[in-house]
C-alpha positions as CSV (number, residue, x, y, z in Angstrom):
1,M,89.5,12.9,-51.2
2,A,85.8,12.1,-51.9
3,P,84.9,11.9,-55.6
4,Q,82.0,14.4,-55.3
5,Y,84.5,17.1,-54.3
6,V,86.7,16.5,-57.4
7,K,83.9,16.3,-59.9
8,P,83.5,20.1,-60.3
9,Y,87.1,20.3,-61.5
10,V,86.7,17.8,-64.3
11,K,86.8,19.9,-67.5
12,T,85.1,17.7,-70.2
13,N,84.6,14.0,-70.9
14,K,85.8,11.6,-68.2
15,N,89.0,9.7,-68.7
16,D,92.0,8.8,-66.5
17,L,94.1,11.7,-67.6
18,R,91.4,14.3,-67.0
19,D,90.5,12.7,-63.7
20,A,94.2,13.0,-62.6
21,E,94.2,16.7,-63.7
22,A,91.0,17.4,-61.7
23,I,92.5,15.7,-58.6
24,A,95.7,17.8,-58.9
25,E,93.6,20.9,-59.3
26,A,91.3,20.1,-56.4
27,V,94.2,19.4,-54.0
28,T,95.6,22.9,-54.6
29,R,92.4,24.5,-53.4
30,P,92.4,25.7,-49.8
31,S,88.8,24.8,-49.2
32,M,89.2,21.2,-50.2
33,R,88.1,18.6,-47.5
34,F,89.8,15.3,-47.3
35,V,88.4,11.9,-46.2
36,P,90.2,10.4,-43.2
37,I,92.0,7.1,-43.6
38,K,90.0,4.1,-42.2
39,N,91.6,2.2,-39.3
40,I,91.6,-1.6,-39.1
41,E,88.4,-1.9,-37.1
42,Q,86.5,0.2,-39.7
43,H,87.6,-2.2,-42.4
44,D,86.8,-5.3,-40.4
45,L,83.2,-4.4,-39.4
46,P,81.8,-4.3,-42.9
47,A,83.7,-7.5,-43.8
48,L,82.2,-9.2,-40.7
49,H,78.7,-8.1,-41.8
50,R,79.3,-9.4,-45.4
51,V,80.4,-12.8,-44.0
52,R,77.3,-13.0,-41.7
53,A,75.0,-12.1,-44.5
54,R,76.5,-14.8,-46.7
55,L,76.2,-17.4,-43.9
56,M,72.5,-16.4,-43.3
57,G,71.9,-16.8,-47.0
58,A,73.5,-20.3,-47.0
59,R,71.5,-21.3,-44.0
60,T,68.2,-20.2,-45.6
61,A,69.1,-22.1,-48.8
62,L,69.8,-25.2,-46.8
63,V,66.6,-25.0,-44.9
64,N,64.6,-24.4,-48.1
65,E,66.3,-27.5,-49.7
66,M,65.4,-29.6,-46.6
67,R,61.8,-28.4,-46.7
68,G,61.6,-29.4,-50.4
69,L,63.1,-32.8,-49.7
70,L,60.6,-33.4,-46.9
71,A,57.7,-32.2,-49.0
72,A,58.6,-34.9,-51.5
73,Y,57.9,-37.4,-48.7
74,G,54.6,-35.7,-47.8
75,I,55.9,-33.7,-44.8
76,V,55.0,-30.1,-45.5
77,L,56.5,-27.4,-43.2
78,P,55.7,-23.7,-43.1
79,P,58.5,-21.4,-44.4
80,G,61.1,-20.1,-42.0
81,V,64.3,-21.2,-40.5
82,N,63.0,-21.7,-36.9
83,T,60.1,-23.9,-37.9
84,L,62.5,-26.7,-39.0
85,S,64.2,-26.7,-35.6
86,S,60.9,-26.7,-33.7
87,V,59.5,-29.6,-35.8
88,K,62.6,-31.9,-35.7
89,N,61.6,-33.4,-32.4
90,S,57.9,-33.8,-33.1
91,R,56.4,-37.3,-32.8
92,R,54.5,-37.0,-36.1
93,L,57.6,-36.3,-38.0
94,K,59.4,-39.3,-36.5
95,L,56.5,-41.5,-37.3
96,K,56.3,-40.4,-41.0
97,W,60.1,-40.6,-41.2
98,S,60.1,-44.2,-40.0
99,I,57.3,-45.2,-42.5
100,T,59.1,-43.5,-45.3
101,T,62.5,-45.1,-44.6
102,R,60.8,-48.5,-44.2
103,N,59.3,-48.1,-47.7
104,S,62.5,-46.8,-49.2
105,R,64.3,-49.9,-48.2
106,R,62.0,-52.0,-50.4
107,W,62.3,-49.5,-53.3
108,P,65.7,-50.6,-54.8
109,S,64.6,-54.3,-55.0
110,R,61.4,-53.1,-56.9
111,L,63.6,-51.1,-59.2
112,Q,65.9,-54.1,-59.8
113,R,62.9,-56.2,-60.7
114,A,61.5,-53.6,-63.1
115,N,64.9,-53.3,-64.8
116,A,65.4,-57.1,-65.1
117,C,62.6,-57.5,-67.6
């Protein structure tokens, strides 16, 4: 039974006992309409949509994190999920990446020298 059909039968303030009385009263009425029971497919489809929405959110979060990490190295990309996949094979990105990784190899030795003092 849909809750909006039972609401007119609730007498005063809402609590479990009064809700149960209202349901019992509503069931006895001949004009009461009942909600059909959902089958398995009707339960599965919204669950599938929830999982897809969660995966899309996780993908967006990952792409944003990658854009932030690349921005720290001076590679600024426009927002969007598809821009990262279109840029990953660009020659400019490969050149900047090789320069950055070459410099990052020297970085730990510089850090060790600074901490040695």
